[in-house]
N, C-alpha and C positions, 0 to 999 in steps of 0.2 A: 683476622681480624674485622675488614674490610670488606673483604668478600663475604662472611659470615653474614652478615650485618648488610648489606647490601641484597643477599637470597633471603631474610627474616623481612627486607622490608618488601620485596618484589613478592611473596609470597603472601601478605596479611593487605598489600595493594589490591591483588589480585582476586583474593574472597571477599575483602569487603565491597570490588566494584559487581561481581558478579552479586550478591545479596542484593546491597541497594542500590545497585541500574536497576533489575528487576523491582525493585520498590518503587520507584521513580516511575515506572512503567504504570503500573499496578495504579497507584494515588492519581498518578497524572498532572504531577508537580514539581517542578525542579526548584524554583527560585529558594522557598524556605531551606530545602539543604546547603541549597551553593550559599547562600547566604551566612545562615546560622554555621556551618562548615568551616567556614571562612575564619570567621570570629574567633571558633576554639582550635581552630587550626593555629591561627596567630600564637592564641596562648598556650598550648601546647609547646611550639616552635623554642618560643619566648624561654619558657622553663628549665631547659637546656644551659641558658644564663647561670642558674643557681646553683650547677654543678663547676666542682671543680677540686684538681687534687692537690690537698694539704698545704691550701690557701684560703685566706680568710683577705682576700683583696680590696670586698665590697660586700656594703650591705646587702641582705638581702643570697649570698653569697654559701653554698652546706659545705665544708671542709670535708674529705674522704678520699681514700684510698683510692691507689689505683683500679684495684680489682671490683671495689665495690663501685668506682664512677661507670666501670667499664658494662657491668649491669645493667646500673638507672640509666646508662646512655641504651642498651638495647630496647630496655622495656618505653622508655620514651619514645622512641624513635618508631615502633612499633605502634602505640597511640597516636603519633601524629599523625602516623602514616595514612589510619582509618579516617583520621578525622580528614586528613589532604584528599585523599582515594574516593571519601563521601562526595564532599562538595566537587572536586576537580573533574578526578577521570570518571566516575560516576554522574552526579548530576549534570555538572558546564557542559563535557564532551557530548550527553546528550541533549540537549537544549542546543549546542550550535550546530549540530547533526542536524536537526529538527529545524531549523531556521537560515539552511542553507540552501544551495541549491547547483546544477551544475555551473551555471555561468561565473560563479564567483567562489565557489568551495575551496579554491587551488592558490586563489588570493588572503581569503582568510584566512586558512591554515598558512601561507604564508610567515601570515602576520601572527598567530597565536605562534608560529616555532618560535620568532625570535624574543616573542615576549622572556620564556627562561636563559636567552643570551642575553639581556638586557638585565635583567637578574644577574646574572653570575655575574655582569661587568660590575654591577654597583657593590659586588661584595668582595669582589677577588679585585677591585681597585679602588672606589667609594672609600670602602670597608677595610680594605688588605692591611692598613697601618693598625689599627685596633691589635691585629693578632701578630703583631712582629714584636719579635724580645726588643726592639729601644723603645716601644711603647709599652712593653709590660706585659703582652698577653694578655691584652684584655679580651677576654672570650665572651666576657658574662654580659658587658653593652653590647658586643656584636649582637648575642643572640636578641639582646631585650630588642634592639633594633629589627632586625630580621623580624621577629615575631610580631612585634607591632604596627611595621607595614603588611602582615597579611591580615590580622586583626580589623584593620583599619579599610582596605580594599573589600573586604568581609561589611565593615557596616556600609560603605559608599552605595554599594552595590542592591542595597536595602532601596535605594534610592533611585539608580540607575537603571535597575533590569525592569524592563516593561511586565505589569499585571497578566499573567497567563493566564489566555482564553480558556473559556469552559470547555470542555472537548470531553464526550466518551470515554473513557478508561477501561483496557482491553476485559473480556468479558472470562477470560484465561485466569484461571486461578493461580494464586501465585505458585504452586508447584512446577505445574507444567510449563509457566513461560518461563520459571529460570531453566527447566531442562532444556528448552527450547533452542538454542545453540546447541547444542549438544548429540542431536537425534539426526541420525542418517540422512534419514528424510531429506532436513533443513538441509545438509552439506550436500545433498544432491541438486535441491531444487537451487543453491546460490551458490554455487562452483565456485564462480570469477572471484567471491568475496572472500571462500577458504584456502582459493590460491593467490593471491596481495595476503593474505596474513603468513601464510606459510612463505613466502618470500621480506616478508615484517620480520618473521621470526629469524633468519637467516641471520639479516641484517645485523637483529639484535643482537646475537651474538658475538658475531664479529667488533660491534661497537665496542659489549662488555666487557672484550679482552683487553683491553686496553683504558676506557674512558674513566670505572671508579679508580685510575692509578695516574692520572693524566694531570694534575697538579702537580703530586710528588715527582714524578718523571720532570717535567719541565725544571722547577726547582734545585732538583736532586740527583736526579742524572745525569740532565744538561748541564749543570752547574749553572743555573740562571737565575742570580742573586735576587735574594727577596727581602734584602733586611737594608736598614739605614733608616734617618730618620724624616724623608720625604716619604709620602705616600707612593707617588709613581718611580716605584723600583723597576730595576729593567725586569722582572717577573710581569710587573704591572703592566709594563708596556707593551709584551708580547700577549697579553688577556686584552686587553683593550682595544689594541688591533686588529686582533681576529676578531673578537666576538662583535667591535661596532661595524667595522666592512664585512663581515659575515652577514652581519645579520641584515643590511641593507643589501646586501645582493641578493638575499636566503627571498626576499620579497619581491623581487626584479623576476626572479624564476618563477614564483608564484601565478605572478602575473601574465607570465607566458605561456606559462600551461595551460591555465584558461584558455588561452586563444588557439596555441596549438598543438592540443589535446593532451591529455595527463602522463598517458600510454606509451606518446612519444617518447618524453622525457626521464622515461627510468633508469635508459640505459644510461644516457650522457651523464644524470647526476650520481650515481652508482661510481661511473670515471672519476669524475670529477673528486669523489673520497677517495677511491685507491690511488690516485695520483699525490692527495694531501697525506697519506696515511705512509706513502714510499718516501717523501719529503719527510716527514717526520722521525725515521729511522733513523739521516742521517746526521740530524741535531749533536750530540752528541761525539761525535770525529772531529767536530770544528771545533780548533783550537781558542782562536782567538774570540775575544768575549764579547766586542763588539758585533762583528761579524754574526756569532752565534746567536746575538740576541736579535738580527736583523734577519737573518735566514729563520730563524724559530717563527717570529712574527710571520714570514710570508708564505712557512708551511703552516701554522697555526693558521691561517687566514684560511687557505686552500682546504685542510682538513674541515674546519668548523664547517662552511660553506655547503660542502658535503654532507655533513654528519645533520645540519638543521635542514637541507634540499630534502633527500631522501625520504623522509616522514612527511615532508609536505606534499608529497608525491599521494603517496601508500595512505596514508591518511584521508587526504583526499577521496581516492580512489574506494577503501573501506566506509567511509561515509555517503559514498555514493551507491554502495551496493545491499548496504546495512534497510531490512524490512521496514517501511515508515509503520509507530508505531509503538515499534520495538526498540526503540536505539537505547534505552537504558541497557534494557538487558544484555546488547549484546556485546558495548561497551565491555562486560564484563569477559564475554567470550573473546575480546579483542588484545584484552590486559594477556591473558594467557599467550598468546602466540607475540606480543610485543614486549612484554613486563616479565612476568613469571618464571617462562622456562629461557628467555636470554638469561634474564639475571642470577640464574641457579644454574649455567652450564659459562660464560663466556668469564665470569667475574674470578672462576676456579681453574682456568686452560690459563689465564693471569697469571693467578698467584704459583699455581706451578710452575710458571716459566720465569716467573722473576725471582723463584726460590732456588731453579736451575741451575740457576749462573751466579749462585753463591754470595754476592754483594751486600749488605747489608745498610743500614743508617741509621745514625739515633733520633731517636723523636723528641720532642720539648722535654718529658719526662724523665730523660732517659733511658726508654726503652728502644730494643732494636728489631726493626722491622726489617723485610727483601725490598732490597732496591726495584723499582721496576726495570725491566726490559725495554730496549726496543725494540727486541723481538717480538712484541705483543703485538705492532704493527705491521709486521710482515704476516703475522700469525692472521692478524684482523683480514688485510689484503687478499688474503689469500681464501678467505670465508665467504669475501666479496665476492670472486672472481665465481662459485659456486650459485651463489644469487642469479647473476648474468646468465650463467649459463642454461639455471630452469626457465628464465624469461626467455631466452633464444627458443629453448626444445617447448615454450607454452605457445609463442607465438607461432614456430613451425607447424607443431600440432594443427593448431584454431585456422590454419591455413588450408591444410591439408582437407578436415573437416570440411571445410568452404566448400573446395573446391569437389569433393565426393558429392554435394547436396546441390550443389550447381550441375550435377551433372544426369543426377535423378531428375 
């Protein structure tokens, strides 16, 4: 279920960004797509709160069977993804690309990269108590609050985003503009862009092997409790330490990257992530609960730092290589490498690993699912080693080509 939902979301997100990103370039407007898109995105997110299985715990909640709820979740998720990708992946990302430069791009990217972590901090720490048995699994309130916050951001953006300058829209018709990033000529002319996207793709596959199962892994496989009357459960503590400190450090890495050069930072940040994944593998083997919680917090911190820092560097490089005036169009190409392909490959590798080891856990409604395996972290680690090998190959190749040019 997790793997299928993840793959469908990735496909919808990518197609949406391709079509709507090109549209933002063609009409040369982004603010309306960002503001209205976020408002509708928030409403669609809040609608998840109306779904519940055999329960009428709150007003507006629709009681339904587990099978019907699963179908509705997938449908609403696709609608939510369309709206989210239009506003964020297509419009907002192209807006950021157009309004940043080489001097501040990694720093801005570092700040943007921590925003999802702050969101996770709000969700898994601030709102964690709503989703526990002690508080009656109030998923309805959870989604109303999250959706409301997203819609509020869209409303505020109407007043905060400056009025866009009048610029001449591309003369190329929509069809040709849409196909621009798929042409062999374009790939040859922007070789560095596609090489960075290839590295990003490998990173994405490595991450998606384990990340969709991360929360269940920490709680169920590693036996770090997420129960109790207090919102600050051991599970919440692990998430808070990893996300909060990891966020701060990732911004610092972005600032350093702007000063020393983004290309020099790629391998070091991937190595940080590899160390984090290696440490995450050993969490289930620690018997003492307190020691396991402390070790998981440190492992999660290093892993999250790498998880955020790698795309900080890669995204800033992608933005630097995207042709001016075609930011929205190439955001769709970016989504193919960064979202669609990794999310259609990685989760299924992770799911196969989980099933291979045979253990299961029982969810809230008695549905048994494969228990996330710690071997997913080792597989992710080895995939990242492929990315490092590719980077080293590119560096050596560029040096040889440079030396040959000097000789001539």
